[in-house]
C-alpha positions in Angstrom: 109.9 79.8 100.3 108.1 80.3 103.4 106.5 83.6 104.0 109.0 85.7 106.1 106.1 87.1 108.4 104.8 83.8 109.6 106.4 81.6 112.4 109.0 79.2 111.1 108.7 76.3 113.3 110.4 72.9 113.3 107.9 71.6 110.9 109.2 73.5 107.8 111.2 71.4 105.2 114.7 72.1 104.9 114.2 73.0 101.1 111.4 75.4 102.0 113.2 77.4 104.6 114.9 80.6 104.1 118.8 80.3 104.4 121.0 82.1 106.9 122.7 85.2 105.8 125.9 84.2 107.3 126.4 80.3 107.2 123.8 79.5 104.7 122.1 76.7 106.8 118.3 76.7 106.7 116.6 78.8 109.1 113.8 77.1 111.1 112.9 76.3 114.7 113.7 78.2 117.9 116.6 80.6 118.1 116.1 82.1 114.6 116.6 85.8 114.0 115.2 87.8 111.4 115.8 91.7 110.4 113.1 93.4 108.5 113.7 96.8 106.7 112.1 98.8 103.9 114.6 99.6 101.0 113.4 101.3 98.1 110.0 101.0 99.0 110.2 97.2 99.2 110.2 95.1 102.3 113.7 93.4 102.8 114.4 90.4 105.2 117.7 88.9 106.3 117.4 85.7 108.2 119.9 84.2 110.5 119.8 80.6 112.1 121.2 81.6 115.3 121.7 84.9 117.7 125.5 84.1 117.0 125.2 84.4 113.2 123.1 87.5 113.9 125.9 89.0 116.0 128.5 88.0 113.3 126.5 89.5 110.5 126.5 92.9 112.4 129.8 93.1 113.5 130.8 92.9 109.9 128.6 95.7 108.6 125.5 94.1 107.9 
């Protein structure tokens, strides 16, 4: 998987890209969103393929 702290551009293969937390599509290219947080001393990231999926996740208690 691609390092979540790096830029995820259009040149990332679908199989290497992280998956959207809402629709499970590969996350790459412009428009993607990432939430990063610390839980139990570890970095946790949640990826979204679009602002719409990010909003939907938040609206449902994400």
